[in-house]
C-alpha positions as CSV (number, residue, x, y, z in Angstrom):
1,M,-24.0,-77.4,-40.5
2,A,-22.0,-76.5,-43.4
3,N,-20.4,-73.9,-41.2
4,A,-19.5,-76.4,-38.5
5,E,-17.8,-78.7,-41.1
6,S,-15.8,-75.8,-42.5
7,L,-14.6,-74.7,-39.0
8,E,-13.4,-78.2,-38.2
9,G,-11.1,-78.4,-41.3
10,E,-9.4,-75.1,-40.5
11,V,-6.1,-74.9,-38.7
12,P,-5.9,-72.2,-36.2
13,V,-3.4,-69.5,-37.3
14,T,-1.3,-67.9,-34.6
15,A,0.3,-64.5,-35.1
16,A,4.0,-64.8,-35.7
17,K,6.1,-63.1,-33.1
18,K,8.5,-60.5,-34.1
19,K,11.8,-61.1,-32.3
20,G,13.6,-57.9,-33.5
21,G,10.8,-55.4,-32.7
22,S,12.3,-54.1,-29.5
23,T,15.7,-53.9,-31.0
24,V,14.5,-51.8,-33.9
25,M,12.7,-49.4,-31.6
26,F,15.8,-49.1,-29.4
27,V,18.0,-48.3,-32.4
28,G,15.5,-45.8,-33.6
29,I,15.5,-44.0,-30.3
30,A,19.2,-44.0,-30.1
31,V,19.5,-42.5,-33.7
32,L,17.0,-39.8,-32.7
33,G,19.0,-39.1,-29.6
34,L,22.2,-38.8,-31.5
35,L,20.7,-36.5,-34.1
36,G,19.3,-34.3,-31.3
37,A,22.7,-34.1,-29.6
38,G,24.4,-33.3,-32.9
39,A,21.9,-30.5,-33.7
40,Y,22.4,-29.1,-30.2
41,L,26.2,-29.0,-30.6
42,Y,25.9,-27.6,-34.1
43,S,23.6,-24.8,-33.0
44,R,25.9,-23.9,-30.0
45,A,28.9,-23.6,-32.4
46,H,27.2,-21.8,-35.3
47,G,24.4,-19.6,-34.3
48,T,23.3,-18.9,-30.7
49,Q,24.6,-15.3,-30.9
50,P,21.6,-13.9,-32.9
51,A,19.2,-15.7,-30.6
52,A,20.8,-14.2,-27.5
53,A,20.8,-10.8,-29.1
54,A,17.2,-11.1,-29.9
55,L,16.3,-11.8,-26.3
56,A,18.2,-8.8,-25.1
57,P,15.9,-5.8,-24.4
58,K,16.2,-3.2,-27.1
59,T,16.4,0.4,-26.3
60,P,13.6,2.4,-27.9
61,E,14.2,4.5,-31.0
62,L,14.4,8.2,-30.2
63,F,13.4,10.6,-33.0
64,L,14.4,14.3,-33.1
65,P,12.9,16.4,-35.8
66,L,15.1,19.4,-36.9
67,D,12.3,22.0,-37.1
68,P,11.8,24.2,-39.0
69,A,12.4,22.5,-42.3
70,F,15.5,23.6,-44.2
71,V,14.9,26.0,-47.1
72,V,17.9,26.8,-49.3
73,N,18.5,28.1,-52.8
74,F,20.9,26.7,-55.3
75,Q,22.0,27.5,-58.8
76,D,20.7,25.7,-61.8
77,Q,22.0,26.3,-65.4
78,D,19.3,28.9,-66.1
79,S,17.8,30.0,-62.8
80,T,17.9,30.0,-59.1
81,R,16.1,27.0,-57.6
82,Y,14.8,26.3,-54.1
83,L,15.0,23.2,-52.0
84,Q,12.9,22.5,-48.9
85,V,13.9,19.6,-46.8
86,G,12.4,18.3,-43.6
87,V,14.9,16.3,-41.5
88,T,14.4,13.9,-38.6
89,V,17.3,12.1,-36.9
90,M,17.0,8.8,-35.1
91,T,19.1,7.4,-32.3
92,H,18.9,4.9,-29.4
93,D,20.9,7.0,-27.0
94,A,19.2,9.8,-25.0
95,S,22.6,11.5,-24.5
96,A,22.9,11.8,-28.3
97,V,19.5,13.5,-28.4
98,Q,20.6,16.0,-25.8
99,A,23.8,16.6,-27.6
100,M,21.9,17.3,-30.9
101,K,19.5,19.7,-29.1
102,E,22.4,21.6,-27.6
103,S,24.3,21.8,-30.9
104,D,21.3,22.6,-33.0
105,P,22.8,25.7,-34.6
106,V,25.9,23.9,-35.5
107,I,24.0,21.0,-37.1
108,R,21.6,23.3,-38.9
109,N,24.6,25.3,-40.3
110,A,26.3,22.2,-41.6
111,L,23.2,20.9,-43.2
112,V,22.3,24.3,-44.8
113,M,25.9,24.4,-46.3
114,L,25.5,20.8,-47.6
115,F,22.0,21.3,-49.0
116,S,22.9,24.6,-50.7
117,S,25.9,23.1,-52.5
118,Q,23.7,20.6,-54.3
119,T,22.6,20.9,-58.0
120,Y,19.2,20.3,-59.4
121,A,20.4,17.6,-61.7
122,G,22.2,15.8,-58.8
123,L,19.0,15.7,-56.8
124,S,16.6,14.8,-59.6
125,D,16.9,11.0,-59.2
126,I,16.6,8.8,-56.1
127,A,20.3,7.9,-56.2
128,G,21.2,11.6,-55.7
129,K,18.7,12.0,-52.8
130,K,20.2,8.9,-51.1
131,K,23.7,10.2,-51.5
132,L,22.6,13.5,-50.0
133,Q,21.0,11.7,-47.1
134,A,24.2,9.7,-46.4
135,E,26.3,12.9,-46.5
136,A,23.8,14.6,-44.2
137,L,24.0,11.7,-41.8
138,E,27.8,11.7,-41.7
139,A,27.8,15.5,-41.1
140,V,25.4,15.1,-38.1
141,R,27.4,12.1,-36.8
142,K,30.6,14.1,-36.9
143,I,29.1,16.9,-34.9
144,V,27.6,14.5,-32.3
145,A,30.9,12.6,-32.0
146,D,32.7,15.9,-31.4
147,R,30.3,16.6,-28.5
148,T,29.8,13.1,-26.9
149,G,32.9,11.2,-28.1
150,K,30.8,8.7,-30.1
151,P,28.7,9.0,-33.2
152,D,25.4,7.8,-31.7
153,V,23.1,8.9,-34.6
154,D,21.7,5.8,-36.3
155,A,19.7,7.3,-39.1
156,L,18.7,10.5,-40.8
157,Y,15.3,10.7,-42.6
158,F,14.0,13.2,-45.1
159,T,10.5,13.8,-43.9
160,S,9.7,16.2,-46.8
161,F,11.7,17.0,-49.9
162,V,10.5,19.7,-52.3
163,M,12.5,21.1,-55.2
164,Q,11.2,24.1,-57.1
């Protein structure tokens, strides 16, 4: 009975209606829509090129090892030294590979002259080796450009490098 008396004294509470609920939701959706449109316009103006380039099919890398390895001698202050260098070139163009194969003696001659003109001190550190690599790449690019009209050699790698 105590429960019945306490229920009679209570006033039923009804939930207060929110009048601005749908308005807030509409404003939120509109703001999100405007932000999305702004992001779309910004991306169109500032950065769709890399995405389009990433979707384009890439041509495969073609490697051509220049075998056998180059062996040259060069003068040091006290004695004659030897350098053995294995070289591989990389391109994305099959016509450049064919041009390098056809002009192999010319490329080998240019690289032998370049390698034999080095000094032991100049090749002792990594900076000297990188400089020689860049010079060798330019020499090969020049020969390929003379043959094909464009320097389609993308990289030159030393696959072995021994100084004695």
